[in-house]
C-alpha positions in Angstrom: 20.2 22.3 21.4 22.1 20.0 19.0 21.3 16.3 18.9 24.9 15.5 20.0 24.4 17.3 23.3 22.2 14.5 24.5 25.0 11.9 24.3 27.9 11.5 26.6 29.7 8.6 24.9 30.7 7.8 21.4 30.2 4.1 21.9 26.5 4.1 21.4 24.9 1.6 19.1 23.9 3.3 15.8 20.3 2.1 16.2 20.1 3.6 19.7 21.0 6.9 18.2 18.3 6.5 15.5 15.8 5.8 18.2 16.7 8.9 20.0 16.4 10.9 16.8 13.0 9.5 16.1 11.9 10.5 19.7 13.4 13.9 19.2 11.4 14.5 16.0 8.3 12.8 17.4 8.2 10.2 14.6 6.3 6.9 15.0 8.9 4.1 15.2 9.2 0.5 16.1 12.5 -1.0 17.3 12.3 -4.2 15.2 15.4 -5.7 16.9 18.7 -4.8 18.4 20.1 -3.9 14.9 17.0 -2.5 13.2 14.4 0.3 13.5 11.4 1.2 11.3 9.7 4.5 11.4 7.2 6.7 9.6 8.2 10.2 8.5 5.5 12.5 7.3 6.4 15.0 4.6 4.6 17.2 2.1 3.7 14.6 -0.5 3.2 11.6 1.7 4.4 9.6 4.7 7.6 7.6 4.0 8.5 4.3 5.6 12.1 4.4 6.7 14.1 1.5 8.0 17.7 1.7 9.3 19.6 -1.5 10.0 23.1 -2.0 11.4 25.3 -4.7 10.0 28.2 -5.4 12.4 29.9 -7.7 9.8 29.9 -5.0 7.1 30.2 -2.1 9.7 27.5 -0.3 7.7 24.4 1.5 8.7 21.9 0.9 5.9 18.9 3.3 5.3 15.9 2.3 3.2 13.2 4.8 2.5 10.1 3.5 0.7 6.8 4.5 -0.7 4.2 2.6 -2.6 4.0 2.9 -6.4 2.1 0.5 -8.6 2.6 1.7 -12.2 0.8 0.2 -15.1 3.0 -2.4 -16.8 3.3 -0.3 -20.0 4.8 2.6 -18.0 7.6 0.6 -16.5 10.2 1.4 -19.2 9.5 5.1 -18.8 9.7 4.8 -15.0 13.1 3.0 -15.3 14.3 5.8 -17.6 13.2 8.4 -15.1 15.0 6.4 -12.3 18.3 6.6 -14.3 17.9 10.3 -14.9 17.1 10.8 -11.2 20.1 8.8 -10.0 22.3 10.9 -12.2 21.2 13.9 -10.1 21.7 12.2 -6.7 25.1 12.5 -5.0 24.4 10.3 -2.0 22.1 7.3 -2.2 20.0 6.0 -5.1 16.5 5.1 -6.1 15.3 1.7 -7.4 12.0 0.2 -7.9 11.1 -3.1 -6.3 8.4 -4.4 -8.7 7.4 -7.5 -6.6 6.6 -5.3 -3.6 5.3 -2.3 -5.6 7.7 0.0 -3.8 9.9 2.9 -4.8 13.1 2.7 -2.7 15.8 5.1 -1.8 18.9 3.3 -0.4 22.0 4.6 1.3 24.7 2.9 3.3 27.0 4.7 5.8 30.2 2.7 6.2 31.7 3.0 9.6 34.7 0.6 9.2 37.5 0.5 11.7 35.3 1.0 14.8 34.1 4.4 13.7 30.9 5.7 15.1 28.2 7.9 13.5 27.2 11.1 15.1 23.6 11.9 15.6 23.9 14.8 13.1 25.2 12.3 10.5 22.3 10.0 11.0 19.8 12.8 11.1 21.3 14.1 7.8 21.0 10.6 6.2 17.3 10.5 7.1 16.7 14.1 6.0 18.5 13.4 2.7 16.3 10.4 2.0 13.1 12.3 2.7 14.2 15.4 0.7 15.2 13.2 -2.3 11.9 11.3 -2.2 10.0 14.6 -2.0 12.1 16.2 -4.8 11.5 13.4 -7.3 8.0 12.1 -6.2 6.2 14.5 -8.6 8.4 13.5 -11.5 7.7 9.8 -10.9 4.0 10.5 -10.7 4.0 12.4 -13.9 5.8 9.6 -15.7 3.6 6.9 -14.3 0.2 8.5 -14.2 0.5 11.6 -16.4 2.0 9.8 -19.3 4.8 12.5 -19.4 8.1 11.6 -21.0 10.9 11.2 -18.4 12.6 14.3 -19.8 9.5 16.5 -19.4 8.7 15.0 -16.0 12.2 15.7 -14.6 11.7 19.4 -15.2 9.4 19.5 -12.1 12.1 18.0 -9.9 13.2 21.2 -8.2 16.9 22.0 -8.1 18.5 21.6 -4.8 18.5 24.8 -2.7 21.8 26.1 -1.4 22.1 28.5 1.5 19.2 29.8 3.6 16.2 31.9 2.9 
């Protein structure tokens, strides 16, 4: 059964849809407020913290996926170089490093201007893309930060996106 089959109206608040998706996938979540939800999504490399927030003024659903990273100070230039290379390979969303919080961050905003509404499949795809991107590049970031690999060498471990089905 598709996620959309659970909904009878298109006028649902985007965060209500996210809450339903989190329940559907059995993810731990906390409805922080009417316009924000935080959840934990377990994947192969680690558990990612994902927050989605709705901004009615901007008509944007913003997704932030984070994981901890505390690189040695001398590896920050290499990490930033790896981030640039990574973002060149990302079509939707982008990584950044929040040094003060010691967090690697994947950000994406879905603009729903003109009273548009997001489908459950769109939101589920946003979340899935964030986790897949984090999983794809996590090993490269680790090699740059802790393995003292060059960004060019570390990026070789970032598996190419798969197309089709096995």
